N, C-alpha and C positions, 0 to 999 in steps of 0.2 A: 045488529045495527048499533047497539049500545057500546060494544066492544070497539067498533070503528071510531066512534066519536070519543071514547075514552082515550084511545091511542092518539087521536088528533089533539085532544086537550093536552095530553102529556107532551107531545111534540111541540105545540105552541108555547107551553109554559116553560120550556127550556130556556135558560139564559142566552144561549148562542143565537137562537132564532129571533128573539126579541132585539138583541143587539144588532143583528143583521137588518132587521126591519127599520130600526132607527137609522142605521147607516145608509140605507136605500133612500129614505125620505130626506136626510140631510144631504146626501149626494145629489138628489134631484134638485133641491134648492140651490145647492152650490153650482150646479150646471146652468141654471137660469142666470145666476149672477155672472158667471164666466161668458155665457152667451151675450149678455148685455155688455160686458167689458170689451168683448171682441167686436161686436156689431156696432156699438155706439161710441167707443173711445179709440180702440186700436186701429180698426180698418179705415175710419175716416182720416186718421193721421197718416197711415200708410198710403192711402189714396191721394192725400194732399201732397205727400213727399214725392210721389211718382207722377204728379201732373194732374191731380184732381180726379182720379179714377174711382168709381164706386164698384168694388168687386161683387157686391151682392146682386147687381143687376147684369152681370156678365152671363151670357147664355149663347148656345148654338141653336138658332132657330131651325127646326126641322120641317114644320109645316105651319100653315096659317089658313084658317077657314072662317066663314061667317056663320054663326049659329042662327037658329030660327028666330030668335028674339033680336037679332041685329047686332049682337056683341061679336067681337073678334076672339076666336079661340086659337091660341098659339101652343103648339107642342114644341118644347125646347128642352135642351139639356142645360141645367143651371149650374154650370161649373164655378161660377162666382160664389154661390152659396156653399158649394163643396169646399172651396178654398177657406171660406170662413169657418166651416166645420172642422177642418184640419187644424187650423190655428187654435180653435177652442179646445180640441183634443190635446194639443201639445201643452197648452197652458194648464189644463186639468192634470195631465200626466205629470208635469213639473211640480205642481202643488202637492200631489200625492207622493211623489218622490221625496219632497222636502219633509212632509209629515212623517213618512216611514223612516226617513234618515234620523229625525229627532227622536222618534220612539226607540229605534235601535240604539242610538247613542245613550239614551236614558236607561235602557235595559242593560246595556254593557256596564254602565257606571254602577248600577245597583249590584251587578254580579261581581264587580271588582271591589265594591265596598263591603260586600258580605264577608263576614269573618270566615276564615278558613276553618275546616273542621279540625278539632283537637287531634293531635296524633295519638294513635293507640299506643299506650305504654308497653314496654317490653315486660312480659310476664316475669315475676320474681322466681327466685330458685324454688321456693315453696310451691308456687303454682305449677311450675314445670314438673316437679316431683309428683304432685297430685294428679296431673294429666297422665303421667306415665303409669301410675297405679291404676287409674280409671281404664286406661287402655288395656293393661294386662288383665284386669278383671273381665273386661268384655271378651278378650280372647279365650280366657279360661271357660266362660259360660257358653261360648259357641262351640 
């Protein structure tokens, strides 16, 4: 059991796992911001532009029945919320595309700015002669 928890501790303490966890938390917060942007700003404007429609309330009513407490229970396909989700996804995907594009551009710039490795100089005549002598000695010993 100690070995299991030791492996788990090693796994959790790796930098990549912690970075991923932070990314998930920030992503969840970002999603809530995008959902608010879509539901509270973009979709009302789109609805107003096309005649005052509210997409979030669009649904195909499948059935309707009255519950024991007197409330009405409606089974429906909420395609308006689905449209909002698609728009949210597209905005999030576009934002991630922009972030990755900036990161890639920065990475390429760093690679371009990095100095090229110094060329290996041609060995001198003395070094060539010493290499030949070394090779002859190896052949003689074998």
